[in-house]
N, C-alpha and C positions, 0 to 999 in steps of 0.2 A: 342393616350395617354389615359389611363383610367381616367374617371371622378371620382372625390372623393368628399366627404362631411365630415364635422367635427361635432363631438358631444362633448359637454362640460358639466361640472358639477362643482359646487363650494361647499366649506365648510367654514363656519365662526363660530368660537368659541370665544365669547367675555364674559369674566368674568364667565366662566363655563356654558354659555347659548348658544345654537346653533341658528343661524339666517340663513334666506334663502339667503340673499345677503351680501357680504362682502364689507365694506367701503375701504378696502385696495386693491381691485381687480378692474381692468378696463378691460372690455371685449367688443371689437368692431368687430362684424362678418360681413359677406358680405351683409346680409339683411339690415343692418343699414347704409350702405355706398352708396354714390352717385357714378356716373361714374368717377368723378375726383379722389375721394378718393379710389375707388376700385382698381385702378392700383397700389396703394401703398401696398395693402394687408390687411389682418385681423390682429388686434392687441390684444395681451393677456398680461396683465400687472399685476404684484403683487409687492407691496412695503411693507417694514418692517422697523420700527425704532429700535434703539438700546435699548429703554426702552418704557414703556407704560405711558399713561397720556394724558391729553387734548392737551398739546403742541405737543406730538408725533403724535396724530391723525391729527392735523392741518397741520403739516409738511408733512405727508403722502398725504393729499389732495392736497397740493401745487404741490408736485412732480407728482402725478397722472394727475392733470389738465394740467400742463405744458408739460408733455410727450405727451399727446394726441394732444394738439394744435400744439406743435412744430413739431411733426412728419408729420401730415397731411397737415400742411401749408408750409412745406419746398418745394422749387421748384426743388430740385435735383431729377433726375430719379433713382439714386442709393439708394437702401434701407439701405445699411450700412451707407452711408453718412448722410441720413436723420435721422437715429437712433442715430448716434453720435451727430448730431446737437441738437436733442431733449434732449438728456441726458445732454449736456453742458448747455442748457437753464434751465433745471430743477435744475442742480447743482448751477447755478448762482442765480436763484430765491431763493433757500433754503439758500444759503450762505448769501444773503442780509437779509433774514428773521432772521437768527441766529445772524447776526451782531447787530441787534437792541436789542437782549436779553442778560441778564447776562449769565455767563459761565455755571451755574448750570441748566439753562433752555434751553440751546441749544440742538438741536436734530440732529442726524446724521442718514441718511436713506440709506438702501440698496434696490435694485430692481432686478427683473427678468422680462425682457421685450422680448416677442417673437413676430415676424412678420411672418405670413404665406401668401405667395404669390404663388398661384397655388400649386405646391408640394414642394417649397423651403421654408425652415424655417431658419430665422435669429434670433439669440438669443444673448442678451446683459445681462451680469451678473455682479452685484456689491454686495458683501457680506453685511449683513449676510444672505440674502435669499438663497434658495436652489432650483436647477432645476434638473430634471431627464428626459432624452430623450431615447425613445425606437425607434431607427431608423436603417434601414438596418440590422435588425436582431440582434442588439446589444444594451445593456442598458448602458448608460453613466450617470455619476453624475457630475454636475458642481456647486460648486467645489467638488472634491472627499472627502468623509468623512473618518476619521481615521478608522472606523469599516470596511471600504471597502479596503483601501490601506494605512497602516500607513506610508509608505515611500513617499507618494505623496507630491509634493512641495506646493500645494495649500490648505493644511489643517491647516495652521497656524491660531491662534485665531483671532477673529474679531479685526481689527485695525481701529480706528476711522479715521485716516488720509487717508484711502482709500475709505471712504464712501462719499455719497453726502452731501454737506453742510459743510465739514471740511475745504476745501480750494477752490480756484478758478480753480484748475486743477483736472480733473477727467479722469481716463483711465479705462473704463469697459473692461471686458473679453468678447470677441466676439466669436461666434461659428456658423457654418452654416452646414446644412445637408439637405438631401432629405427625405420628408415625404410621403411615398407611402401608399397604403392600408395596414392596420394593424399596422401602427406606432402610437405612443402615446407620450404624454408629461405630466409632473406633475410639477407645480410651487407651492412651499410651503414655509412657514416661517422656521426659523432655529430651532424651537422647535421640528419639525418633523424629522430633519436630523438624530439624534442618534437613533431614534426608527425604522427606515426602513432598513431592511436587503436587500441584493442584490437579493436573491432567491425569497423571498416573493413579493417584488415589481415587479420583472420581471414577475412573474406569474400573478399578478393583472393587469399590463398594457397589457399583451398579451390577456386578456379576451375581449378587444375591447369595453368595456362598462365603461364610466367614473363613473357611479354609483357604480360599484364594487370597484373602487379605493377609492372613497370617503367613502364607508362603511368600507374598511380596515383602512383608516386614522381615522375614527370615533372610531373604536375599539381600536386603539393604543392610541388615546387621552383619552378615558375613562379609559383604563388600567393604564396609567401613570398619571392620574389626572391633565391633562393640563388645565390651566385657559385661555390661549390666544393662538389661533392657526388659521391660514388661509391657504387655499389650493385651487388650480385651476387645473382641469384635463381636457385634450383634447385628443381625439382619432380621427384618420382618417380612414374612411371606404369608400368602393366603392359605387357609386350611383347605386341603383337597377334599372334594365331595366324594361320598361313598359310591361304589359302582352300582348301576341300576340293576334291579332284580330281573332275571330272565323270565319270559312268559312261560305259561304252563305248556308242557310238551317239549320244551327245548331241552337239549342235552345238557345235564349238569351232574356233577359228582355228588353221591349220597354216602353217608356213613354206613358202616357195616351193621350196627344195631338197627338202623332204619330198614335195611334190606331184610333182616331177619323178621322184623315185626310185620312187614308186608307179606312175607311167605306164610307165616302162621295165620294171618287174617284170611288169606285166600283159601287155605286148607279148611279152616272152620266154616267158611261160607259153603264150600262144596259138600261137607258132611251134612249141614242143615238142609241143603236142597235135596239130598237123597232121603233123609228121614222125614222131613216135612215139606213136600214139594209145594203144598198150598201156601206156605209162608215165604215162598221165594220172593226176593226183592224184585221190583219192576226193573225192566231193562233200562240201562242209561240211554238217554237220548244221544243220537249221534251228534258229535261236535262238528261244527262247520269247518271246512278246510281253511287253513291259514293262507290268506291271499299273498302274504309276503314270502311264503315258501313254495308256491306253485306258479308255474308259467301261465300267462294269460291264454285264452283260447286262440288257436291259430286259424287264420282264414283258409277256406277251401279253395283250391285252384283247379281249373278245368284243364284236362289234357289236350283239348283242341285249342290251338292259338286263334286269336282274332284275325279274321281275313283282312289282308292288306289291299288297298286300291290298286288297279293296274297302272303301270307307268304311262306318262303322257307321250304321245308320238310326236317327236320333234322333226321328223323328216330325215333327209340324208345327213350324214355326218359333216363336220366342218371341213375335213380334208377333201371329201368329194365335192363340196360346194366350191372350194377354192380351185380345185382342178377344172371344174366346169367354167368358172370365170376366166381362167387363164386361156383355155381353148377358145372361148368366145372373143377375148381381146386379141388373140393372135390372128384370128380369121379377119377381124375388122380393122386391124392396125394398118397404117400407111407403110409404104415400102421404105425401110430403113436399112442402115448398114448391116445390122445383124440379121435382117430378114432376106437379104439378097442371096441368090444361089451362087455357088463357087464359080460358075462360068462367067458371071458378070465382071470378075476381076481379071479375065484373060484377054479381053479384046479392048478396042477403043470405042466400041459402040456406046451410045448413051444408055444410061441405066433407065429402066422403065419407071415412069412416074408422071406426074402432072406436068403439062407443057406450060412454059412461061409466056406471058403475054408480051408481044413485041412493043417496043417503044415507038410512039408516034413522033416522027421527025418532020411533021408538016409545019406550016406557018404558025409561029407561036404568038402572033399579034392578036389574033382573035380569041386566044385562050386566056383564061384567068391567070394573072401573074402568080408564080409560086415556084418553089424549088422542086425539081423532079426527084429529089432524094431526101433522105432524112437528115436533119442537122447533125453537124459534127459533135456538138455538145448539147446535151439535153439537161434542162433544169427541173428540179423537183418543184411541186407546188409550194407556194410561200408558207402555207400553213404547216407543211411537213418539215420545213427547215428548222434547224436549231438557231439559237440566238447568234452563235458564232458564224454560221453560214449566212444568216441575214446581214450581219454587219460587213462580212467580206464580199457580199454579192456585187456591190458597185465596182469594187476593185477588180473582181474577177471578170466582169463584163468588159471593163476597160482593157484589161490585159488580153482577153480573147479578141476584142475588136482590133487591137494593134497587131496581134498575131495573124488574124484573117487578112488584113491589108498586106502585111508583109508576105504572106503565103500567096495571095492572088498575084502580086507583082512578080513574084518568083516564077509562078506557073506560066504567066504570059511570056516571060522572057525565055522560057525553056521550050524544047521541042514538044510537039503534041504527043501525048502518050499513045502507045500501041493499044489496039483493041484487045480487050480481054479474051482469053481463050476459054472456050467452054470446057469444063471439066466434069467428068462423070461424078454422080453422087456417091457411087460406091467406091471410087478411088481415094486413096489416102495421100495427102500432100503435107509438107511442113508448113505450119502456121507462122505467118510473119508477125513480129512484134512491132508495136507502135514506137516511134522514136521518143526518147526521154526529153522533156522540155527543160534543159538545164538553165537557160536564161530566165525562164519563168520562175523556177524554183529559187534561183539566186535572188531575183528581185523580191520574191515573197519573203525570204529569210531576212533580207536587209530591211524590208518594211517593218516586219515584226520586231526586229531588234531596235529599230529607231522608236517604234511606239512604246516598247518596254522601257527604254531609257527615258523617254519623255514622261511616262507615267511615274517612274521612280523620282525623277527630279521634281515633278509637280507635287508628289506626295511629301517629299522632304521640304519643299518650300512652304506647303500648307502647315506641316508640323512645326517648322521654325517660326512661322508667323503666329501660330497658336501659342507657342512657348513665349514669344515676345509679348503677346497680349497678357499672359499670366504674369510675366515679369513686371509689366506695368501695373497690373492690379495689385500685386504684392507690394511694390514700392509705394503705391498710393496708400495702402492700408498701414504700412509702417509709418508713413508721414502722418496719418491720422493718430497713430499711437503717440507720436511726439506732440501733437497739438491737443491731445485729450485733456480736458480740464481736471479730471479726477481719475483715481485708479480703477474705478468700475468701468468707465468707458474705455480706458486704456486696455483693460483685460479683454473686453469685447472685441476691440479692434485687433488686438494681438491674436485672438482666436481665428478671426477671419484671415489675417495674414498667414497664419499657420496652414490653413486650408489651401490658400493660393500657392504657398511654397511646396506643399505636397503635390499639387498638380504640376508644378514646374519640375519637381524631382522625377515624376513618373513619365515625363516626356522623353522619347527615345533620342531626340536631338541634343539633349543636355548631357554631354559626357565629355571625357577628356579628348576625344577626337575632334571636337568643335571648340577650339580655344576661346573664341569670342563669347559664346554662351556659357562655357564652363567657368571662365573668370568672372563673368557677371553673376553666375549662380553662387560662386564662393563669396563674393562681396555681399550678396543678398543674405546668405546664410549667416555671415558674421554680424551683419546689422540686426538680423532677427535674434540671434543669441544675445547680443548686447541689450536689445529691448527686453528679452526674456529675463536677463539677469537684473535689469533695472526695475521691472514691474513685479516679477515673481521672485526675484533674488535667486534665480536658478542658473547654475554654471555647469559646464560639462568638463570631464577629465580629458586632458590631452595625452594621448599615447599611454594608456595604462598597460602595465607589463605583468604577465602571469609568471611569478617567480617559481612556483612549484605546484604540483597537484598531488593529491593523496595517492600513495602507492597501491591501495586497495581499490577495486572497482566500485564498491558501494560505500567506501569509507568517507568520513567527513571530519573537518577540523572544527574546534569550538573556541579555542583561545590561542593567543599569540604573544610571544615575549620577544621584544626588540631591544638588544643591549644599547645603552647610550654611548656616545662617542667620548671616550676618556682620553685625556691629554697627558703625555709624559709617562706612559706605560711601557715598561721594558720586558716584563715577564712574557715569555713566549706562549705559555698556556692561557694567560689572560687575553693576549692578542688574538689567539686562535678562537677563543670563546666569543670575542667581540666581532669576529668576522663571520659569524653565523647568526641566524634567527631561529627561534624555537617555537614549535607548534604542538598543541595538545590535542589528542584524539578525542572525538565526541563519544566514543563507545564507553559507557560507564562500567561495563563488565570486563573489558579487555583493552582498556585505554593505554596508549603508548605516548612517549615524548619523542618527537622527531626533531632533527637538526637539519637546517637548510642553509646553504651558502647565502650570504647577504646579497650577492649579485644574481642569485638564481641558480637552480640546479635540482637534482633529485633529492627528495626527502628521505633521509636515512634514520632508522630507529636509533635513539640515543639512550633510552631507558625503557625496557619492556617488561611486562608481567612474567613472573617465573624466574627472572634473573636473580642470581645470588649476590647479595651485598653483605659480606661478613657472615653473621649467623642469621640474617634476615632474608626473606624471599620477597621480591618486589610484587606488590599487588597491582590493581588497576590504577593507572595514573589519572588523577582527577584535576590537578591544577599545577601551574608552574609560575615562577616569578623571577625577577632579577634582583639579586642582593649583593651589593658592593661590587664584586668583580666576577661573579659566577651565576649560573642558573640554578634555581632551587626547584625541586619537584615534591609534590604531595601525593601520596598513594593511599588507596583504601584496601587494607588487608583484612582477613577474618578477625584478627585480634585488635583492630583499630587502625588509625591513620598514622602514616610515617612521614618523616621529614628527611629528605635525601639531599646531601650537599657533597661537594668535591674537595679533595685534599690531595695535592700532588698528582692530579689527573685521575684519581680513583674515587669511586663513589663511597660515601659513608652514610650511616643510618642513625636516626634518633627518633624514638617514638614520641608523638605529641601526647601530652598528659591528658588523661580522662577522655581520650578520643574513642574509646570502645563503645561509648553510649551515643555516638553521633549516627544519625540516619538521614543524610541529606536527600531531599526529594529530587531536585533537579541538578542545577549547577552549583558547584562549590567554588566560591570566589575568595582568593587569598591575596592580600596586599601586604607590602612591607613599608615601614616608615621608621627611621631612626633605630633600626635593628629590631623593632617590635613587629610581630605578625598579627594581622587583623583578618579575621575569618568571618564570612557571611554565608549562611546556608547550612551550617552544622547544627544549629539550634533554631527553632522557629522564632522569627522576629527578634533576633539578638545578634550583636556583634561581639565575638570572642577576641580577647587580646592576650597573646603570649608575650611576656616581657623578654627582652633581649638576653640571651644566655640561659634562660629558664624555660626552654621549650618542653621539657619533660614534666614540668609542674602543671597542675590544673590551671586553666586560663581564667582571666577576669571577665565578668560581664560588663562590657564597656558602656552600654546605654543606661541612662537613668530611667527607671520605671515610671517615676512621676512625670518625667518630661514627655514620654511617648504615650501616656494614657490618652485614649481617644484618637490616636493616629493609626491609620490603616497601613501596616507594613507588609500585608500579605501579597501585594503585587510588586514588591521590589525585585528587580531582575539583575542588578549589577551594583558594584561598589567601587569607589575610588578614594584614595587617601593622599593628602598633601599637607598634613598638619591639621586640616579639617577632614571630616569624613562625609562623603557624598553618597547618598543612596538614590538610585534611579528607579522610578516606577515605570510600568509598561506603557502608561499613557504619556510619557515624556516629562513629567514633573520631577524635580530634583530636590531632595531634602538635605539640608546642610546642618551638620552637627558639629559642636565644639565642646570638648570636655564632657561628653555624654549628654549634652543638652541640645535641643533643637533650636537653632538660631535663625534659620531662614528657609523659605521654600520658593524655588524658582520655577515658574511656569512659562514655557515658550509661547510666544504670541501665535495667534491663529494662522494657519496656512491652508492652502487649497491644492491638493487634497489634505484633510486634517491628519494629525498624528494619531494613529490607533494602536500600533504594535511596535514597541521599541525593545530590542534584544540586548543592547549593550551601549556603552559610551566610553569616551576617553576625555581626560581632563588635562589641560595645559595651564601653564602659569604657576605662580607661587602664591598660595593663599586664596581666599574667596573673592578678593577684589581684583585679581589679575588673571588674564587668560580667557579661555573659551571652553565650552562644552561641545563635544562632537558626538551627536546622537546617531545611532544605527537604526533607521526606520526600515525594518525588514519587509513590511507589507507593501510599501510604495517603492522599494528599491532605491533608497537615497540616503545620503549622509547630511545631517543638518548641523550647521555651525551656529551656536547660540552664545550670546554674551553672558558671562557669569553673573553680573550684578543685576541686570534688568530683565533678562530672558528675551531680549530682542534677537530675532533671527537675522544673522549676518548673511548667510547664503545657504542654498541647497545644492548639493553636488550629486550628479548622476553621470552615467556613461551615455555616449551618443547612441541614437537609435541604430545607426549603421556600423557601430563598432563591433569587433569580434568578441569583446568582453562585456558581459551584462551582469548587473547586480540582481540576481534572481534568488539568492539564498544567503543574504547577509547575516552574519553572526556577531562579529566583534571587529574592532579596529584598534590600531595603535598609531598615534601621531608623533613623529620624530621631529622635534623642534631644534635639534642640534645643528642643522644646516641653515643657511640664510633663508631658504625657502622650505617651509614645512613639507614633509613627505608622509603620505598616508600608506600604511600597511593594513590591508583589508582582508578579513577572513570571509570568503564567499563560498560556502558549501565545502567542496573538495579542492578549492583553489586558494592560493595566497597571492594577492594582487598588490603591486606597488605603483603609486602614481603621485605626482606632485600636486599639492593643493592649489587650485586656481586662485588667481588674484581676486581681491574683493570687488564686487560689482561697482561700476562707476555710475553716476547719475546719467540717465538717458538724455536729459534735456540740458546738459551742461553747456553745449554750444549756444543754445537759445538763451540760457540764463546769463552766459558771459557776454 
């Protein structure tokens, strides 16, 4: 097993002054223990009272002294048993001390006590002190602070009944782990707990130096102006091995007495050899040379180099070879322009060269018919032609034949040409160009253009014919949907019709430039949507409008407040508030309340964190709602949750009673009914009710515990209130409560695809027997309208596939029923969308049934 040692460091800050040793820390390491106490292990203790003062310091000294004496004097061999006994003795001593004092002078103490025996660490924890352990490669906090895990069960505020000195019964929180090399521990007072983040503390403890941790705590205390703080840091490191002994003969330092002893010994040996040479000691054997300190034997080299082979004879060089070839070619080359002498260009004599054979002008009847000259146009072999040349070959031969006939007729009508004059080979003359066949080129261009237009028209006709065939197939399959005997066959026929319509849509001829096919496609699409609404109860939004987008690039909305239409209002401030809608930011740390014009526009911050309202400072806005004639905001500040309302156009503030103990995990849902506030998400599985006008008092627990026994409320994601309270689960089921009792549970009927993830809902009507539920199905990008009483699905609402607006991040919605036709206000990620609710689906076979 690897041997380890511990390094420790302390920090003591008393009334803003740093001290070397802390009165609240007890440190007992192995050097200060005898053999009997060493078997118990090393002790690291930090105590903290719930307030400061002389009485608090005296109480801490009592606890520290009794813990030390009780632990090491206990006869048990179990560290855990001895630690429990010592804590019970300290609690009893402090309780007796407090019993003699009046209530206002009694002190309650928390502690963090760690025992390190070999590599095993035993930790006892009593709040409000804080402990951090870096063991087995993982950082743990005891207890876990809200900044690390808001949902942890041990983050409740400090309760005096659980501290030392409050009662005769104490139950500390115990923890055990293995502390190997590289592990670390930090014991600190509660003032450091909210200042230490997981990442920075993990980095500091992994340095393996307690001084680094203390320096980080010192910086945090200075930055936050702490007046009282104490901390103890301990790290475990491996014991460094001793240096290896040098071999004999190596250079090493010797002490002065050793050198003197060696000199005297050598002198005595010399005297004995002179007096008694026969007793001389034998000569020491020569020691073998150290191979590590001498060079290896070097190879011997000969001064004569190895003879090299003679080079290969390659004959004359390449320059001489090319010169010989040029001379040979010049001598054997025929007479050409560059080989003629200058005198050849001065006279009219023929240049020397081979004589041409005369043409036989005899009777051509007995000769084989043939042309005495090469053809005007020569064709390549068919195998060497490209496909374009092969296709154009008949047209080319036809054109050349016509040209030959026209040329022959023209030659016969003209005078006979003069005989050509012999020209010397060495004389230069201007070369004549062949005439350009403009007529041929024009005819070829016209032919190509005609063929191109013909191909285009043929392609369009084929595509149009193919689109018409797809139209016929789609219409036949829609007719099969009407004639289907049951919903299963209707769904199958509808799927086939959808595939045919997709083929029609992909055809390039079906667009607004082809009115006949475009109008037919529009009619087919309407019939398909009608069949879809009748069979699957699926409707599409017509002309959805994006009212506003989030002003931040990565920001998103989470909730929306739409004021109702009030009649007879004359107050200009109320009218201005009603002409806007309000959106809540999804950021839980820096959430804002935005105001947006009802007809659309830019989202303007309406209430922001850090804004001063009276003596209060606005925290992160978590929820908003409409109450009577104004918008209300709920924020989360370090000292609890606040209630913000307006008076005369200015914000006012009131703290919600007992809200400092709320730790909402996800979304905080606040609803208002008859002046009362109902809150879901502040306490696990509970609805809190603040009575009208008493928002500063502690709330009531509205749900009846006996009624919800055995009911799973952990998946509830949203709440609505209209006299009854509706709780929505993530699977789409709705629990209806009245007077704190569960009265009904509504389950929507099965759909395809099924309902898997619902984020929110909106409730219309008055009471549980009137109106509808509108569910936000985030996973499938749809809004589901469900009947309140039976759970029957009325319709599903989506955006069209070709629409510029898509439901890809649905969060919540509000249904405004103050107009003749309900209007949907939808929160879709960073967008606020408004659209009219489609009409209810009509029966698809109503014509046949009528």
